[in-house]
Every structure is written in C-alpha cells, then in structure tokens.
MIDREN-245817 format. One line per field, with one value per residue: x, y, z of N, C-alpha, C, CB in turn; residue in one letter; residue number from 0. Coordinates in pm, whole numbers, plus 50000, padded with zeros to 5 digits. Each point is the difference from the previous one (the first is absolute). Glycine has a CB too. Layout:
MIDREN-245817
neast = [X; ...]
nnorth = [Y; ...]
nup = [Z; ...]
caeast = [X; ...]
canorth = [Y; ...]
caup = [Z; ...]
ceast = [X; ...]
cnorth = [Y; ...]
cup = [Z; ...]
cbeast = [X; ...]
cbnorth = [Y; ...]
cbup = [Z; ...]
residuo = [A; ...]
num = [NUM; ...]
//
This chain:
MIDREN-245817
neast = [36740; 50062; 50292; 49991; 49916; 50156; 50217; 49829; 49972; 50295; 49987; 49811; 50227; 50287; 50021; 49640; 50286; 50163; 49945; 50060; 50447; 50121; 50013; 50189; 49885; 49949; 50084; 50154; 50085; 49857; 50477; 49659; 50169; 49839; 49950; 50056; 50055; 50317; 49955; 49929; 50056; 49960; 50241; 49826; 50195; 49748; 50259; 49672; 49986; 50121; 49822; 50286; 49914; 50230; 49752; 50110; 49831; 49870; 50115; 50220; 49859; 49966; 50083; 50094; 49772; 50226; 49836; 49697; 49898; 49879; 49843; 49682; 49921; 50247; 50194; 50247; 50165; 50285; 49882; 50221; 49931; 50323; 49729; 49966; 50032; 49802; 49950; 49781; 50020; 49934; 49648; 49990; 49722; 49962; 50183; 50225; 50334; 49695; 50322; 50108; 50268; 50156; 50112; 50350; 50189; 50273; 49688; 49726; 49831; 49744; 49730; 49882; 49801; 50271; 49741; 50122; 49676; 50177; 50147; 49764]
nnorth = [48645; 49669; 50038; 50240; 49799; 49718; 50049; 50020; 49619; 49870; 50363; 50009; 49755; 50089; 49983; 49883; 49745; 50093; 49871; 49693; 49904; 50317; 49787; 49983; 49616; 50064; 49700; 49681; 49827; 49895; 49805; 49825; 49925; 50388; 49815; 50325; 50100; 50113; 50332; 49883; 50241; 49931; 50418; 49865; 50303; 49887; 50149; 49835; 49753; 50225; 50034; 50058; 49810; 49910; 49885; 50024; 49818; 50272; 50261; 49686; 49716; 50146; 49813; 50123; 49920; 49635; 50094; 50256; 49872; 50224; 49677; 50353; 50023; 49975; 50271; 49800; 50087; 49744; 49959; 49896; 50032; 49906; 49761; 50008; 50127; 50011; 49852; 50371; 49731; 50337; 49802; 50313; 49921; 50165; 50068; 49744; 50077; 49670; 49784; 49753; 50066; 49721; 50200; 49932; 50012; 49922; 49896; 50117; 49923; 49978; 50136; 50211; 49889; 50212; 50179; 50222; 50194; 50272; 50016; 50196]
nup = [02111; 50069; 50024; 50183; 50164; 50109; 50117; 50213; 50138; 50049; 50064; 50216; 50147; 50080; 50135; 50135; 50004; 50055; 50236; 50135; 49971; 50077; 50260; 50218; 49760; 50249; 49945; 49886; 49679; 50056; 49978; 49922; 50309; 50126; 50330; 49804; 49698; 49889; 49993; 49639; 50044; 49607; 49948; 49780; 49838; 49813; 49792; 49757; 50047; 50256; 50219; 50128; 50342; 50265; 50006; 50327; 50221; 49942; 49699; 50108; 49734; 49475; 49784; 49800; 49909; 49830; 49736; 50109; 49721; 49915; 49783; 49954; 50113; 49918; 50213; 49858; 50270; 50023; 50319; 49851; 50293; 49850; 49974; 49760; 49748; 49946; 49644; 50131; 49702; 50123; 49789; 50158; 50235; 49968; 50057; 49958; 49942; 50184; 50022; 50116; 50228; 49891; 50315; 49778; 50462; 49950; 49922; 49647; 49516; 50204; 49774; 50115; 50260; 49829; 49989; 49943; 50338; 49825; 50469; 49921]
caeast = [49962; 50001; 50127; 50047; 49952; 50044; 50179; 50019; 49900; 50113; 50111; 49887; 49975; 50149; 50059; 49904; 50112; 50150; 49927; 49961; 50036; 50109; 49916; 50039; 49892; 50015; 49937; 50116; 50031; 49937; 50051; 49897; 49996; 50048; 49846; 49908; 50040; 50057; 49936; 50084; 49983; 50034; 49965; 50005; 50037; 49969; 50045; 49980; 49994; 50089; 49972; 50153; 49961; 50067; 49912; 49998; 49982; 49929; 50080; 50167; 50086; 50011; 50032; 49941; 49884; 50056; 49927; 49861; 49887; 49868; 49953; 49897; 50014; 50093; 50135; 50113; 50110; 50138; 50108; 50115; 50070; 50141; 49931; 49900; 49907; 49847; 49948; 49818; 49849; 49880; 49937; 49912; 49858; 49975; 50082; 50089; 50078; 49968; 50048; 50098; 50115; 50035; 50079; 50107; 50051; 50142; 49934; 49855; 49871; 49926; 49910; 49949; 49823; 49991; 49899; 50095; 49893; 50147; 49968; 49931]
canorth = [50064; 49893; 49986; 50140; 49986; 49901; 50033; 50108; 49936; 49915; 50046; 50059; 49847; 50045; 50031; 50044; 49960; 50114; 50119; 49920; 49931; 50141; 49995; 49907; 49870; 49876; 49981; 49874; 49853; 49852; 49891; 49915; 49874; 50130; 50072; 50096; 50063; 50031; 50195; 50076; 50152; 49942; 50140; 49946; 50126; 49943; 50106; 49924; 49811; 49906; 50063; 50053; 50056; 49835; 49919; 49961; 49998; 50153; 50118; 49989; 49935; 50000; 49947; 50049; 49975; 49982; 49972; 50033; 49993; 49996; 49917; 49983; 49943; 49878; 50039; 49918; 50097; 49932; 50098; 49887; 50104; 49896; 49897; 49879; 50073; 49995; 50044; 49972; 50001; 50068; 50072; 50108; 50034; 50145; 50084; 49857; 49903; 49852; 49959; 49898; 50018; 49820; 50043; 49859; 50005; 49829; 49833; 49967; 50114; 49984; 50088; 50210; 50088; 50101; 50098; 50194; 50059; 50135; 50116; 50071]
caup = [50144; 50107; 50062; 50063; 50086; 49994; 50042; 50164; 50110; 50116; 50042; 50181; 50046; 49999; 50147; 50128; 50094; 50036; 50127; 50143; 50075; 50080; 50149; 50144; 50049; 50177; 50064; 50098; 49948; 50148; 49886; 50064; 50108; 50076; 50128; 49997; 49906; 50046; 49952; 49881; 49952; 49879; 49926; 49862; 49895; 49849; 49886; 49911; 50025; 50138; 50130; 50086; 50113; 50110; 50079; 50134; 50139; 50066; 49912; 49998; 49987; 49937; 49862; 49890; 49948; 49879; 49912; 50007; 49934; 50029; 49910; 50078; 50206; 50071; 50063; 50053; 50047; 50059; 50130; 50098; 50176; 49998; 50060; 49846; 49952; 50025; 49824; 50041; 49913; 50113; 49893; 50007; 50067; 50066; 50029; 50041; 49840; 50040; 49894; 50037; 49965; 50035; 50084; 49948; 50082; 49933; 50105; 50110; 49976; 50071; 49973; 50031; 49963; 50075; 50039; 49984; 49947; 49873; 50105; 49925]
ceast = [49976; 50125; 50100; 50003; 50036; 50151; 49971; 49907; 50067; 50079; 49969; 49995; 50120; 50057; 49906; 50057; 50142; 50021; 49939; 50126; 50092; 49925; 50040; 49820; 50030; 49951; 50069; 49952; 50001; 50060; 49882; 50092; 49983; 49847; 49976; 50073; 50147; 49996; 50097; 49964; 50094; 49973; 50017; 49994; 49999; 50001; 50000; 49992; 50099; 49987; 50116; 49913; 50073; 49916; 50045; 49912; 49954; 50134; 50163; 50039; 49940; 50111; 49976; 49921; 50089; 49872; 49812; 49962; 49915; 49895; 49831; 50006; 50086; 50151; 50127; 50156; 50101; 49997; 50074; 50087; 50140; 49964; 49921; 49966; 49924; 49992; 49843; 50007; 49886; 49834; 49910; 49848; 50029; 50146; 50143; 50105; 49997; 50113; 50105; 50164; 50035; 50095; 50165; 50152; 50106; 49923; 49837; 49903; 49879; 49900; 49916; 49843; 50052; 49936; 50002; 49830; 50104; 49987; 49968; 50039]
cnorth = [49857; 49955; 50091; 49955; 49861; 49929; 50043; 49922; 49890; 50125; 50037; 49874; 49962; 49997; 50066; 49897; 50010; 50031; 49879; 49890; 50092; 49989; 49928; 49892; 49941; 49861; 49858; 49853; 49931; 49823; 49876; 49865; 50125; 49967; 50152; 50081; 50103; 50175; 49987; 50135; 50001; 50193; 49956; 50167; 49938; 50163; 49926; 49830; 49983; 50117; 49927; 50041; 49900; 49982; 49891; 49949; 50169; 50136; 49932; 49836; 49965; 49925; 50029; 49922; 49943; 49975; 49997; 50037; 50073; 49933; 50042; 50024; 49941; 50081; 49865; 50068; 49888; 50108; 49888; 50081; 49895; 49876; 49911; 50074; 49961; 50102; 50036; 49959; 50031; 49998; 50059; 49994; 50081; 50067; 49956; 49970; 49876; 49898; 49888; 50045; 49841; 50111; 49888; 50127; 49898; 49847; 49989; 50104; 49922; 50156; 50088; 49977; 50090; 50090; 50079; 50082; 50201; 50115; 50171; 50187]
cup = [50121; 50076; 50063; 50136; 50113; 50074; 50169; 50167; 50101; 50047; 50141; 50123; 50049; 50174; 50112; 50127; 50107; 50202; 50100; 50021; 50056; 50089; 50105; 49988; 50108; 50003; 49994; 49877; 50097; 49932; 50080; 50078; 50142; 50101; 50057; 49832; 49980; 49939; 49831; 49959; 49845; 49941; 49878; 49945; 49880; 49866; 49829; 49996; 50090; 50117; 50099; 50153; 50160; 50072; 50146; 50151; 50016; 49926; 50045; 49981; 49800; 49894; 49897; 49952; 49872; 49883; 50037; 49878; 50000; 49845; 50031; 50084; 50054; 49993; 50058; 50071; 50102; 50130; 50001; 50106; 49982; 50074; 49881; 49894; 49918; 49843; 49994; 49813; 50088; 49817; 50121; 50017; 50023; 50015; 50086; 49870; 50155; 49916; 50103; 50016; 50042; 50063; 49960; 50111; 50003; 50012; 49997; 49866; 49992; 49918; 50078; 50007; 49998; 49986; 50097; 49947; 49989; 50145; 49937; 50108]
cbeast = [49851; 49827; 49955; 49893; 49856; 49838; 50125; 49974; 49808; 50049; 50083; 49767; 49834; 49951; 50214; 49748; 49875; 49926; 49894; 49702; 49942; 50100; 49832; 50203; 49958; 49940; 49804; 49965; 50121; 49660; 50343; 49788; 50206; 50173; 50040; 49928; 49748; 50096; 50011; 50029; 49983; 49905; 50072; 49861; 50146; 49793; 50181; 50086; 49941; 50229; 49713; 50196; 49747; 50227; 49899; 50130; 50198; 49873; 49797; 50037; 50069; 49861; 50000; 50152; 49794; 50236; 50256; 50004; 50038; 50071; 50226; 49951; 49823; 49850; 49819; 49879; 49817; 50172; 49862; 50047; 49727; 50181; 49979; 49855; 50110; 49934; 50177; 49847; 50074; 50258; 50016; 50173; 49901; 49774; 49777; 49773; 50254; 49713; 49960; 49823; 50039; 49962; 49747; 49878; 49817; 50272; 50205; 50109; 50130; 50167; 50024; 50200; 49801; 50141; 49903; 50369; 49720; 49902; 50179; 49773]
cbnorth = [50251; 49932; 49862; 50184; 50156; 50078; 50135; 50289; 50031; 49736; 50067; 50153; 49931; 50182; 50033; 50072; 49955; 50190; 50256; 50016; 49791; 50189; 50023; 50262; 49941; 50195; 50184; 50100; 50041; 50162; 50074; 50077; 49744; 50220; 49774; 50020; 49953; 49729; 50221; 49790; 50127; 49639; 50180; 49706; 50141; 49743; 50129; 50217; 49902; 49837; 50046; 50147; 50101; 50016; 50026; 50123; 49773; 49857; 50278; 50229; 49913; 50149; 49887; 50114; 50187; 49901; 49877; 50062; 49850; 50239; 49792; 49900; 49961; 49739; 50231; 49847; 50266; 49902; 50174; 49832; 50070; 50192; 50154; 49849; 50125; 49982; 49812; 50245; 49818; 50280; 49849; 50068; 49863; 49922; 50133; 49875; 50204; 50063; 50242; 49846; 50290; 49720; 50097; 49840; 50111; 50119; 50024; 49995; 50173; 49827; 49861; 50181; 49924; 49948; 49876; 49939; 49764; 50013; 49835; 49727]
cbup = [49855; 49868; 49862; 49842; 49833; 49814; 49714; 49787; 49817; 49872; 49775; 49827; 49839; 49750; 49871; 49835; 49848; 49695; 49824; 49964; 49899; 49854; 49887; 50223; 49801; 50143; 49987; 50378; 49832; 50070; 49925; 49789; 49857; 49781; 50112; 50341; 50008; 50062; 50338; 49914; 50294; 49993; 50150; 50003; 50137; 50150; 50218; 49939; 49767; 49845; 49951; 49749; 49819; 50040; 49743; 49864; 50073; 50327; 50024; 50185; 50341; 50132; 50082; 49962; 50116; 50132; 49921; 50215; 50013; 50206; 49994; 49928; 50010; 49900; 50082; 49800; 49998; 49749; 50185; 49781; 50257; 50008; 50230; 50142; 50044; 50348; 49881; 50266; 49840; 50280; 49738; 49880; 50075; 50147; 49975; 50152; 49728; 50035; 49787; 49871; 50026; 49801; 50202; 49594; 50076; 50148; 50219; 50376; 49859; 50243; 49868; 49808; 50101; 50030; 49921; 49836; 50150; 49595; 50166; 49882]
residuo = [X; X; X; X; X; X; X; X; X; X; X; X; X; X; X; X; X; X; X; X; X; X; X; X; X; X; X; X; X; X; X; X; X; X; X; X; X; X; X; X; X; X; X; X; X; X; X; X; X; X; X; X; X; X; X; X; X; X; X; X; X; X; X; X; X; X; X; X; X; X; X; X; X; X; X; X; X; X; X; X; X; X; X; X; X; X; X; X; X; X; X; X; X; X; X; X; X; X; X; X; X; X; X; X; X; X; X; X; X; X; X; X; X; X; X; X; X; X; X; X]
num = [0; 1; 2; 3; 4; 5; 6; 7; 8; 9; 10; 11; 12; 13; 14; 15; 16; 17; 18; 19; 20; 21; 22; 23; 24; 25; 26; 27; 28; 29; 30; 31; 32; 33; 34; 35; 36; 37; 38; 39; 40; 41; 42; 43; 44; 45; 46; 47; 48; 49; 50; 51; 52; 53; 54; 55; 56; 57; 58; 59; 60; 61; 62; 63; 64; 65; 66; 67; 68; 69; 70; 71; 72; 73; 74; 75; 76; 77; 78; 79; 80; 81; 82; 83; 84; 85; 86; 87; 88; 89; 90; 91; 92; 93; 94; 95; 96; 97; 98; 99; 100; 101; 102; 103; 104; 105; 106; 107; 108; 109; 110; 111; 112; 113; 114; 115; 116; 117; 118; 119]
//
C-alpha cells in the first residue's frame, strides 16, 4: 500500500510539473558584459521528460527546440539559428524559469543569464 502511494505521489508531481511547463514563457536573457537584455519568447510542450516547442525573440521569429529534457525542476534545451546555437540550462521556481545559457557562434562563445515567466 505504501509503495502504491509513493508511486502515485511521484506520478502526480511529474504531471503537475508537466502542466506547469507547457505554455508560453516570456522574458529575456542578458549576455555577460552586455549592457541590455534581449527579449525571449519560449513556447514549451512537455511529454514526460521530453520537451519540445520553439523559441526566439518573438512570435514572428521562432526556432525549434532540440534535445529538450526535464529532470525534476531542471530543464535543458537547445535552439539553433543561422548564426548561433543556444544551450539553455534552467530551473523551475514558483512561476519562473531561471538559469544560464551558453551561446556558441563561429567565432565566439559567451554566457548569459535567463529569466522567463509563464504567460497567464
């Protein structure tokens, strides 16, 4: 009986996180040494521990999410544009996703902080 209760609790917790992650997340990132933030719109769809969707600066410019995973409150995904690849490592808190991002382009690697809030 206790084992069934623990399994049920874990499954309910996972489905609640899935419901919380799916949706539109707005905010931005600021590169280290940068003097201003850059807008972000991330649209997430979660199926178990897999994360799909798209991301970019706004609705008119979106790129598919690649290698999206969810492990508890930790989220990882990648976006590839014509000039750069973005590696997101975020953590779910109350109503936000916060963390870091590595940006790789042909001539440069930089890091940024990311802050996103779910649209209601």
